N, C-alpha and C positions, 0 to 999 in steps of 0.2 A: 504494499499500500504505499502511496506516495505520501510526502509530507502534508501537502495541501488537502488531500482527501481525508487524512487522518483528524487534521485540525476541523474541517467541515463537521464531520461526524460528531466531534467534542463538542463544538457549539451547538449543534443540534440538540444534543443530549441536556447540554447545560441549560438551554432555554427550555426544554421540557421540564427538567427538575424545577427550574425557577418559577415557571407558572404553576406548576403543581403546588409548591410550597407556599406561593401566594395565595391560592385559592384555599389551603387548608385552614387559613385564617378565618375564613368566611364560614358562617353556619347555614349550610344548605338544607332545605326543606322540600316537601313536597306539596307545598299548600297551591291552592287555585285562587285566582281572583274571583270575587263574587260577581254575579251577572249584573245586578243591578242594586240600587239602594234600597232599602227598607222604605216604603211609601211614607210612613210617619217621618222619617228622618228627612226625606225630601221635601215635605210639607214645611218642616222646621226651617230647613235651609232657606227655602223659597221665602217664608214670611220674614225671616231674619234679615235677608237680603233687602226686602222692600222696607223694612223698618230702618235699616242703615240708610237707605236712599232719604227717607224722612228726616232722619237726625241731620244729614248734610243740608238737605233744604232748609232746615230750621236754622242750622248754624250760618248758613250763606244770607237768609233773611235778617238775622240779628246782626251781621254784618253789613248789611244793605247792599249785597251783591245778588246776581242772578245765579241759580242752580239749574244746570241742565245735564242729562245724561246722554251718553253717545249710543248709537245702536249702528248696526251695518245693514245696509239695503242693497240688493244686487240689481243695477240698472243696465239697459242696453243702448249702447252709443248710436248715434245714426247710421255708423258704419256697420253695425251689427254686432260689435264686441261687447260681451257680457263682462261687468266690473263690478266690484264690491266698493260702495261709497259710504263713508261715516257721515251720517246726519245726525242733528241733535234731537233728543227726545224730552218732551215736557215732563216734569215731575208735579204731580198735583197734590197740594196739601191735604192731609187727612185731619187737620184742625180748622176750627172756627171760632169767632166770638160770639158768645151768647148774649142775649138781651141784657143780662146782669154784668157785662163787662168781664166775664169770666172766659177761660179757653176751654173748649171742648175738644176731645179727640176721639177719634174713631180708628181702631186697627181693622184694615180691611184684607181679606184674603180673596184675591181676584175682585170681582164686584161686589162682594158681599162683606157686611160689618161682622166682626168677630163679636159674638155674645159672651160677655164675662159670667153674667149671671141671667137668669131668665128674664128676658126683656130688657135687659140693661147692656147696651153696647158702647157707651161712651165715658170716657175718663173726663173729670172736671177738674181744672188747676185755676187757682187763683190768678196768676199773671202768666205772661208769656215766657217769663225767664224761668218757670218750672216745666216748660215743654221739653228741652233736652235730656234733663235727668229722669223725667217720666218716660221718654222713648226709650232710653238706654235701660232703665228698669224692667220696661216689657220686654226688650229685646233679650236681656239675660234671662227672663222667665220663660220665653219661647225657647230658646237655646237649651234651657235646663229641662224641657219637657213637661213645664207646669201648665201649658195651655193645649196639650194635644187634644183633649176631648173636644174644646171648643174649635180647634182648627178642623178636626176630623168634621164636625157639624156644617162648619161653612163650606167646607169642601163638598160634602154630600149635597148641600143647597145648591152650590154652583154646577155640580154636574146635572142636577135635576133640569136647570135651566137650559141645558144643551139637549136634552131628549125630546123637546117639544116638536 
C-alpha cells in the first residue's frame, strides 16, 4: 500500500470515529412529533395572541400613536405574476367608555364575546389606566387555562354560526 492510500484510509477512519464520539454525547430517542396541537391549547394560544394585540393597541393609544398589524395578501400583477404583498390590518378595540365614564372591556373569541359568568361578558374598570394591567391579567389567566370552559362555549357558539 502506498503512503498516500494509507494516509487516506487513516483520515477516513478518524473522521468516522470522531463523528461517532461526537454523536455519543447526544441522547438519542425514538419519539415522534405530534400530529397536531390539542384543540384546547390551540384555542388558548389564539385568544392569547388576540389579547396581546389589544395590549399593544392600548399601549399605542396611551402614547398617542396608531397601531396596525401587518398581514400578507397574494396579488396578481398586470403581467400575471403572483406575489405576496404586506398590507396593514386594523385592530379594533375591545373596550369602550360607559355612560358613567368607566371603561368596559369584552374579551372576544372570533366574533363572540367570552362570558365570564352567566350573562356577564364585560369587565368594568375605573379608568383607562387600568386597561393594560387588566388585559395582562386576563392573558395570564387564559394561558394558565382558567378560562378554558368559557373559551370552549364561545367556540361552540362561533361554529354554530357557520352551520346555517
